[in-house]
DSSP file (Angstrom, degrees, kcal/mol; ACC not computed):
  #  RESIDUE AA STRUCTURE BP1 BP2  ACC     N-H-->O    O-->H-N    N-H-->O    O-->H-N    TCO  KAPPA ALPHA  PHI   PSI    X-CA   Y-CA   Z-CA
    1    1 A X              0   0    0      0, 0.0     2,-0.5     0, 0.0    71,-0.0   0.000 360.0 360.0 360.0 127.9   -6.1  -11.0  -53.0
    2    2 A X        -     0   0    0      2,-0.0     2,-0.5    40,-0.0    40,-0.0  -0.892 360.0-175.4-102.5 127.9   -4.6  -12.8  -49.9
    3    3 A X        -     0   0    0     -2,-0.5     2,-0.5    38,-0.0     8,-0.1  -0.988   3.7-173.1-123.6 123.8   -3.2  -16.2  -50.4
    4    4 A X        -     0   0    0     -2,-0.5    40,-0.1    38,-0.1     6,-0.1  -0.969  23.9-129.9-115.7 119.0   -2.0  -18.2  -47.4
    5    5 A X        -     0   0    0     -2,-0.5     2,-0.3     4,-0.1     4,-0.1  -0.348  22.1-125.7 -65.4 146.4   -0.2  -21.5  -48.2
    6    6 A X        -     0   0    0     38,-0.1    38,-0.1     2,-0.1    -1,-0.1  -0.670  66.4 -10.5 -92.0 148.2   -1.4  -24.6  -46.3
    7    7 A X  S    S-     0   0    0     -2,-0.3     2,-1.8     1,-0.2    38,-1.0  -0.259 126.1 -13.7  67.3-150.9    0.9  -26.8  -44.4
    8    8 A X  S    S+     0   0    0     36,-0.2    74,-3.0    35,-0.1    75,-0.4  -0.398 103.3 117.5 -87.6  60.0    4.7  -26.5  -44.6
    9    9 A X  E     -A   81   0A   0     -2,-1.8    35,-2.2    72,-0.3     2,-0.4  -0.887  48.3-151.7-128.0 157.8    4.7  -24.3  -47.7
   10   10 A X  E     -AB  80  43A   0     70,-2.8    70,-2.8    -2,-0.3     2,-0.6  -0.993  13.1-137.2-131.3 134.7    5.8  -20.8  -48.6
   11   11 A X  E     -AB  79  42A   0     31,-2.9    30,-3.1    -2,-0.4    31,-1.4  -0.835  30.4-174.2 -92.0 122.7    4.4  -18.4  -51.2
   12   12 A X  E     -AB  78  40A   0     66,-3.2    66,-2.8    -2,-0.6     2,-0.7  -0.902  27.2-139.6-119.6 144.9    7.3  -16.6  -53.0
   13   13 A X  E     -AB  77  39A   0     26,-2.7    26,-2.6    -2,-0.4    64,-0.2  -0.926  38.0-122.0 -96.0 119.0    7.4  -13.9  -55.6
   14   14 A X  E     - B   0  38A   0     62,-1.2     2,-0.6    -2,-0.7    24,-0.2  -0.389  16.9-134.3 -67.3 134.4   10.1  -15.0  -58.0
   15   15 A X        -     0   0    0     22,-2.2    22,-0.4    -2,-0.1     2,-0.2  -0.798  22.3-132.9 -90.3 123.0   13.0  -12.5  -58.4
   16   16 A X        -     0   0    0     -2,-0.6     2,-0.3    18,-0.1    22,-0.0  -0.501  13.3-140.8 -79.1 143.2   13.8  -12.1  -62.1
   17   17 A X        -     0   0    0     -2,-0.2     2,-0.2    18,-0.0    13,-0.1  -0.726  15.1-125.5-100.2 154.3   17.4  -12.2  -63.2
   18   18 A X        -     0   0    0     -2,-0.3     2,-0.1    15,-0.1    15,-0.0  -0.640  28.2-100.4 -95.9 153.5   18.9   -9.9  -65.9
   19   19 A X        -     0   0    0     -2,-0.2     2,-0.3     1,-0.0    10,-0.1  -0.481  41.0-145.8 -67.7 144.0   20.7  -11.0  -69.0
   20   20 A X  E     -F   28   0B   0      8,-1.2     8,-3.5    -2,-0.1     2,-0.4  -0.831   6.2-150.1-113.5 152.5   24.5  -10.7  -68.6
   21   21 A X  E     -F   27   0B   0     -2,-0.3     6,-0.2     6,-0.2     2,-0.1  -0.940  12.9-131.8-119.9 144.5   27.1   -9.8  -71.2
   22   22 A X    >   -     0   0    0      4,-2.5     3,-1.8    -2,-0.4     6,-0.0  -0.382  37.2 -99.2 -80.9 170.2   30.7  -11.0  -71.3
   23   23 A X  T 3  S+     0   0    0      1,-0.3    -1,-0.1     2,-0.1    -2,-0.0   0.815 125.7  55.5 -60.3 -29.9   33.5   -8.4  -71.8
   24   24 A X  T 3  S-     0   0    0      2,-0.1    -1,-0.3     1,-0.0    -3,-0.0   0.490 124.2-103.4 -84.4  -1.2   33.6   -9.4  -75.5
   25   25 A X    <   +     0   0    0     -3,-1.8     2,-0.2     1,-0.3    -2,-0.1   0.460  70.0 145.8  98.6   1.5   29.9   -8.6  -75.9
   26   26 A X        -     0   0    0      1,-0.1    -4,-2.5    -5,-0.0     2,-0.5  -0.540  46.2-130.5 -72.7 136.7   28.4  -12.1  -75.9
   27   27 A X  E     -F   21   0B   0     -2,-0.2     2,-0.6    -6,-0.2    -6,-0.2  -0.776  12.1-147.7 -90.7 127.2   25.0  -12.3  -74.2
   28   28 A X  E     -F   20   0B   0     -8,-3.5    -8,-1.2    -2,-0.5     5,-0.1  -0.848  26.7-118.3 -93.1 121.4   24.6  -15.1  -71.7
   29   29 A X    >>  -     0   0    0     -2,-0.6     3,-1.1   -10,-0.1     4,-0.7  -0.203  14.1-121.6 -62.0 149.9   21.0  -16.3  -71.7
   30   30 A X  H >> S+     0   0    0      1,-0.2     4,-1.2     2,-0.2     3,-0.9   0.851 108.5  65.3 -57.1 -36.6   18.9  -16.0  -68.5
   31   31 A X  H 34 S+     0   0    0      1,-0.3    -1,-0.2     2,-0.2    -2,-0.1   0.792 102.5  46.6 -62.1 -28.2   18.3  -19.7  -68.4
   32   32 A X  H <4 S+     0   0    0     -3,-1.1    -1,-0.3     1,-0.2    -2,-0.2   0.646 121.3  35.9 -89.3 -13.7   22.0  -20.4  -67.8
   33   33 A X  H << S+     0   0    0     -3,-0.9    -2,-0.2    -4,-0.7    -1,-0.2   0.344  82.6 137.0-115.8   4.0   22.4  -17.8  -65.1
   34   34 A X     <  -     0   0    0     -4,-1.2     2,-0.4    -5,-0.1   -18,-0.1  -0.306  37.8-158.1 -61.6 125.9   19.0  -18.1  -63.4
   35   35 A X        -     0   0    0    -20,-0.2     2,-1.8    -2,-0.1   -20,-0.1  -0.846  20.7-125.7-101.3 140.5   19.3  -18.0  -59.6
   36   36 A X        +     0   0    0     -2,-0.4    26,-2.2    26,-0.1     2,-0.4  -0.599  56.2 144.8 -88.4  80.3   16.5  -19.5  -57.7
   37   37 A X  E     + C   0  61A   0     -2,-1.8   -22,-2.2   -22,-0.4     2,-0.3  -0.906  19.9 172.6-118.0 146.5   15.7  -16.5  -55.5
   38   38 A X  E     -BC  14  60A   0     22,-2.2    22,-2.8    -2,-0.4     2,-0.5  -0.991  30.8-122.5-150.3 157.8   12.4  -15.3  -54.2
   39   39 A X  E     -BC  13  59A   0    -26,-2.6   -26,-2.7    -2,-0.3     2,-0.3  -0.882  36.9-116.8-101.0 131.0   10.8  -12.8  -51.9
   40   40 A X  E     +B   12   0A   0     18,-3.1    17,-2.8    -2,-0.5   -28,-0.2  -0.499  38.4 167.8 -69.8 127.5    8.5  -14.3  -49.2
   41   41 A X  E     -     0   0A   0    -30,-3.1     2,-0.3     1,-0.4   -29,-0.2   0.753  66.7  -8.4-104.5 -42.2    4.9  -13.2  -49.6
   42   42 A X  E     -B   11   0A   0    -31,-1.4   -31,-2.9    13,-0.1    -1,-0.4  -0.988  61.2-148.8-157.0 152.5    3.2  -15.5  -47.2
   43   43 A X  E     -B   10   0A   0     -2,-0.3   -33,-0.2   -33,-0.2   -36,-0.1  -0.935   5.8-145.3-129.2 151.9    4.0  -18.6  -45.1
   44   44 A X        -     0   0    0    -35,-2.2     8,-0.8    -2,-0.3     2,-0.4   0.085  35.2 -87.1 -89.3-153.4    2.1  -21.6  -43.8
   45   45 A X  B     -G   51   0C   0    -38,-1.0     6,-0.2     6,-0.2   -36,-0.1  -0.966  35.7-111.9-126.7 139.6    2.5  -23.5  -40.5
   46   46 A X    >   -     0   0    0      4,-2.5     3,-2.3    -2,-0.4   -39,-0.1  -0.251  35.5-106.1 -64.9 158.2    4.9  -26.3  -39.6
   47   47 A X  T 3  S+     0   0    0      1,-0.3    -1,-0.1     2,-0.1   -40,-0.0   0.813 120.7  55.9 -56.6 -33.5    3.5  -29.8  -39.0
   48   48 A X  T 3  S-     0   0    0      2,-0.1    -1,-0.3     1,-0.1     3,-0.1   0.359 122.4-104.5 -83.7   7.3    4.1  -29.4  -35.2
   49   49 A X  S <  S+     0   0    0     -3,-2.3    -2,-0.1     1,-0.3     2,-0.1   0.338  80.5 127.9  90.1  -6.7    2.0  -26.1  -35.2
   50   50 A X        -     0   0    0      1,-0.1    -4,-2.5    -5,-0.1    -1,-0.3  -0.415  65.3 -98.7 -80.4 159.5    5.0  -23.8  -34.9
   51   51 A X  B     -G   45   0C   0     -6,-0.2     2,-0.3    -2,-0.1    -6,-0.2  -0.480  35.4-108.3 -76.0 146.6    5.5  -20.9  -37.3
   52   52 A X        -     0   0    0     -8,-0.8     2,-2.5    -2,-0.2    -1,-0.1  -0.601  34.9-117.9 -70.0 133.6    7.8  -21.2  -40.2
   53   53 A X  S    S+     0   0    0     -2,-0.3     2,-0.3    -3,-0.0    -1,-0.1  -0.163  84.5  90.3 -76.4  49.7   10.9  -19.0  -39.3
   54   54 A X        -     0   0    0     -2,-2.5     2,-0.3     4,-0.0    -2,-0.1  -0.958  56.1-160.0-136.1 155.1   10.4  -16.6  -42.3
   55   55 A X    >   -     0   0    0     -2,-0.3     3,-2.2   -13,-0.1   -15,-0.2  -0.917  38.7 -73.5-133.8 163.6    8.4  -13.4  -42.6
   56   56 A X  T 3  S+     0   0    0     -2,-0.3   -15,-0.2     1,-0.3     3,-0.1  -0.272 117.9  27.1 -55.0 133.6    7.0  -11.3  -45.4
   57   57 A X  T 3  S+     0   0    0    -17,-2.8    -1,-0.3     1,-0.4   -16,-0.1   0.186  84.5 134.4  97.2 -15.7    9.8   -9.5  -47.4
   58   58 A X    <   -     0   0    0     -3,-2.2   -18,-3.1   -18,-0.1     2,-0.5  -0.378  51.2-135.9 -63.8 145.0   12.6  -12.0  -46.6
   59   59 A X  E     +CD  39  89A   0     30,-0.6    30,-3.2   -20,-0.2     2,-0.3  -0.917  30.9 177.6-104.5 128.7   14.7  -13.0  -49.6
   60   60 A X  E     -CD  38  88A   0    -22,-2.8   -22,-2.2    -2,-0.5     2,-0.5  -0.861  29.6-132.2-129.7 161.2   15.4  -16.7  -49.9
   61   61 A X  E     -CD  37  87A   0     26,-2.4    25,-2.2    -2,-0.3    26,-1.5  -0.960  30.3-169.0-110.1 131.2   17.2  -19.2  -52.1
   62   62 A X  E     - D   0  85A   0    -26,-2.2    23,-0.2    -2,-0.5     2,-0.2  -0.867   7.5-169.6-122.6 156.0   15.1  -22.3  -53.0
   63   63 A X        +     0   0    0     21,-3.1     3,-0.1    -2,-0.3    21,-0.1  -0.495  40.5  66.5-123.2-165.5   16.0  -25.6  -54.6
   64   64 A X        -     0   0    0     -2,-0.2     3,-0.1     1,-0.1    -2,-0.1   0.045  66.3-115.4  76.3 172.6   14.0  -28.5  -55.9
   65   65 A X  S    S+     0   0    0      1,-0.1    -1,-0.1     0, 0.0    19,-0.0   0.212  86.9  92.5-129.9  11.3   11.7  -28.8  -58.8
   66   66 A X        +     0   0    0     -3,-0.1     2,-0.1     2,-0.1    -2,-0.1   0.138  55.7 122.7 -99.3  21.5    8.4  -29.6  -57.1
   67   67 A X        -     0   0    0     13,-0.1     2,-0.5    -3,-0.1    13,-0.2  -0.426  59.5-124.4 -81.8 159.2    7.0  -26.1  -56.7
   68   68 A X  E     -E   79   0A   0     11,-2.2    11,-2.5    -2,-0.1     2,-0.5  -0.881  19.0-145.2-102.1 131.3    3.7  -24.9  -58.1
   69   69 A X  E     +E   78   0A   0     -2,-0.5     2,-0.3     9,-0.2     9,-0.2  -0.836  25.2 168.6 -97.8 131.5    3.7  -21.8  -60.4
   70   70 A X  E     -E   77   0A   0      7,-2.5     7,-3.1    -2,-0.5     2,-0.5  -0.943  28.9-130.0-136.0 159.9    0.8  -19.4  -60.1
   71   71 A X  E     -E   76   0A   0     -2,-0.3     2,-0.5     5,-0.2     5,-0.2  -0.955  21.7-178.6-114.9 127.0    0.1  -15.9  -61.5
   72   72 A X  E >  S-E   75   0A   0      3,-2.5     3,-1.9    -2,-0.5    -2,-0.0  -0.987  74.7 -17.3-125.7 121.4   -1.2  -13.2  -59.2
   73   73 A X  T 3  S-     0   0    0     -2,-0.5    -1,-0.1     1,-0.3     3,-0.1   0.859 128.1 -53.7  52.1  39.7   -1.9   -9.8  -60.6
   74   74 A X  T 3  S+     0   0    0      1,-0.2     2,-0.4    -3,-0.0    -1,-0.3   0.526 115.5 112.6  78.1   6.3    0.1  -10.6  -63.7
   75   75 A X  E <  S- E   0  72A   0     -3,-1.9    -3,-2.5     0, 0.0     2,-0.4  -0.896  70.6-113.7-115.6 144.5    3.2  -11.6  -61.7
   76   76 A X  E     + E   0  71A   0     -2,-0.4   -62,-1.2    -5,-0.2     2,-0.3  -0.586  39.1 176.1 -76.9 128.1    4.8  -15.0  -61.5
   77   77 A X  E     -AE  13  70A   0     -7,-3.1    -7,-2.5    -2,-0.4     2,-0.4  -0.885  14.8-148.3-127.5 160.4    4.6  -16.5  -58.0
   78   78 A X  E     -AE  12  69A   0    -66,-2.8   -66,-3.2    -2,-0.3     2,-0.6  -0.975   9.9-148.1-130.4 143.2    5.7  -19.9  -56.6
   79   79 A X  E     -AE  11  68A   0    -11,-2.5   -11,-2.2    -2,-0.4     2,-0.4  -0.966  32.0-176.7-107.9 116.2    4.4  -22.1  -53.8
   80   80 A X  E     -A   10   0A   0    -70,-2.8   -70,-2.8    -2,-0.6     2,-0.2  -0.881  30.3-111.1-118.6 140.5    7.4  -23.9  -52.5
   81   81 A X  E >   -A    9   0A   0     -2,-0.4     3,-1.8   -72,-0.2     4,-0.3  -0.491  28.5-126.2 -65.1 139.0    7.8  -26.6  -49.8
   82   82 A X  G >  S+     0   0    0    -74,-3.0     3,-1.7     1,-0.3    -1,-0.1   0.853 109.5  61.9 -56.3 -36.1    9.6  -25.2  -46.7
   83   83 A X  G 3  S+     0   0    0    -75,-0.4    -1,-0.3     1,-0.3   -74,-0.1   0.712  97.0  60.0 -65.0 -19.1   12.1  -28.1  -46.9
   84   84 A X  G <  S+     0   0    0     -3,-1.8   -21,-3.1   -21,-0.1     2,-0.7   0.506  79.9  97.4 -87.8  -4.3   13.2  -26.8  -50.4
   85   85 A X  E <   +D   62   0A   0     -3,-1.7   -23,-0.3    -4,-0.3     3,-0.1  -0.765  49.5 177.6 -85.5 120.1   14.2  -23.4  -49.0
   86   86 A X  E     +     0   0A   0    -25,-2.2     2,-0.3    -2,-0.7   -24,-0.2   0.687  55.2   6.7-101.1 -20.5   18.0  -23.7  -48.6
   87   87 A X  E     -D   61   0A   0    -26,-1.5   -26,-2.4     2,-0.0     2,-0.5  -0.995  52.9-136.8-160.4 155.6   19.0  -20.2  -47.4
   88   88 A X  E     -D   60   0A   0     -2,-0.3     2,-0.6   -28,-0.2   -28,-0.3  -0.974  27.4-134.9-114.3 130.3   17.8  -16.8  -46.3
   89   89 A X  E     -D   59   0A   0    -30,-3.2   -30,-0.6    -2,-0.5     2,-0.4  -0.763  15.8-156.0 -91.3 120.7   19.7  -13.8  -47.7
   90   90 A X              0   0    0     -2,-0.6   -32,-0.0     1,-0.1   -30,-0.0  -0.800 360.0 360.0 -94.4 134.2   20.6  -11.2  -45.1
   91   91 A X              0   0    0     -2,-0.4    -1,-0.1   -32,-0.0    -2,-0.0   0.418 360.0 360.0 -96.3 360.0   21.1   -7.6  -46.4
């Protein structure tokens, strides 16, 4: 299934975080360490007709709370406004 976001939006596959343990063995819940990172799956088009400067496979950090959650093939995905993407992670 191909999904292309409309307008200035980006489709992300959410990257899951692992539970962490302290040296003393306490488990830190995922909710308190969750990083808002995602892998770009598809991108829309900027209002002025230019391409969004991201490509499939890029890893980004996003903010905000106005994203849409959808499930594709049993995996959690997000549709995020381009303005809510705050950084691109370079490897």
